[in-house]
N, C-alpha and C positions, 0 to 999 in steps of 0.2 A: 489546459493541455494543448488546445489548438494554437494558442498564442506562443506557448513554450516551444512547440514543434516548429512553428514558423520562424521564431527568432533564432532557434538553433540552426535551421537550414540556411538562413542568411549568414550566420556567423561562421558556419563550419561546413566546408565542402569536402573535407577529408573524412576518414573513418572514425575520428574521435580518439580521445585518449583513454587509457585504462585506469582502473581504480587506483593502482599503485602510483600513478603520476599526479594524483590530486594533491594540492597543497593543503596545509592545515586550515587555512582560511576558507578554502572551497569546501572542505569537509564540514566545517562548522556551518557554513552557509546552507548546505544540503540538510544538515540536521536541524537547523533553525527553521528552515522552510516547512518541515513536516509539522511544526507546531501550529501552522495555519489550519491543519485538519481539525483543530478544536472548534473551528467555525462550522456551523451546519452546512452540509452539502459539499464540503471539501474532502476529496479522497486523500488519505494520508500517503498511500503509495503513489497516487497520481502526482501530487504536489512535489514529493521528494524525487520522483523520476524526472519531472520537468526541471527542477533545480539541478539535478545531475546533468541533464542535457545542456543547460545553460552554462555549466562548468566544463563544457566540451567533452563530457563522457559520451561514449558510443551508446546506442540503445541498450544493448545487452548488459553492459556494465552499469548503466543508470538503473535498470531494473534490478540487477543483482544487489547493488548498493542499497536500494530502497528496501529490499527484502531483508538485508542484513540489519538495517536500522530498526526494523520492526521487532527483532529478537529481544532486545532489552525491555521494550514496552510490553510485549506479550508475557515475558517472564515476570515482570513486576505485577501485572494484572493477575497472573496466576497465583503468585505469592500472596497478594492481597486477599484473594478470594478463598484460598485453600483452607484457612482456619474455619470457615463457615461449614465446610464438609465434615468437620469433626465436632461440631456443636451438638448438644443433646437433641435427639430426634432427627438428626440429619442422616443417620445411618440408612434410612429408607432410600435416599437418593444417591448414596455413595457409589454403588455399582453403576448406576446410570451415568453418573458424572465421569467415572473412570472410562467407561465404554465410549461416552461422548468425546472425551478428551483424546482418546486413541483415534477415533474416527476423524476428528478435526485435524489431528496431526498428520494422518495419512492423506486427507484431502488437501491440506496445505502443501505437503511435499509434492504431490502431483500437480497442483496448481502452479507452484513456483517453477517446477521443471518445465511445464508447458509454456508459461509466460517467458521464461528466459530463452527458450528455443524460439518462440515467436518473435521476440524483440531483436534477435540476431539480424533479421533482414527486414523488419517492418517498423513503422513509426507508431506514434501514440494516437493518431487520429481515430482508429476504430474504438479504442478505449474511451476517447473523448465523446464519440457518438453514443456509446453505451451509457456513459454517465448522463448525457443530455436526455436521452430517451427515458432512462430509469428515473431520473430526477423529475422530469415533466410528468411521468405517470404517477409518481408519489405525490407531487403537488396537486394534481387533479384529484386523486383519491382523497387527499386531506381536505381539499376545498369542498368536495361534495359530502364530506363527513363519513366516508367509508373507513378511514383510519384516523387515529387521533395522535 
């Protein structure tokens, strides 16, 4: 994220372009970039935001596009897991799953609303520091055997 922000600043001194002005090739590039999140420690939203910035999107549109790209992935995961809720014996957790899904949806809505407002005037560096600190903490905990 730090490198993407630095490259974008060098490349772009204007406010950036909007999502509507992305070419098909740039859209595919951003979508392909999120596949790197399959590697451990890579943030899907972070990598797709950096790819959006490298395609000259402004911060707000890069974040918005990243969140839009998550929608099919989340939908596919939900459709894949949904049959498990209707398996024999799963009725015990059905209510908890529904309540959890609603709570997650509400939290996601407010998180996206906050982040899109935040990225209107700020860059990715605080998000990069958050990833560095949290990643280092998890690495330390895994190293001492506190988590596996």
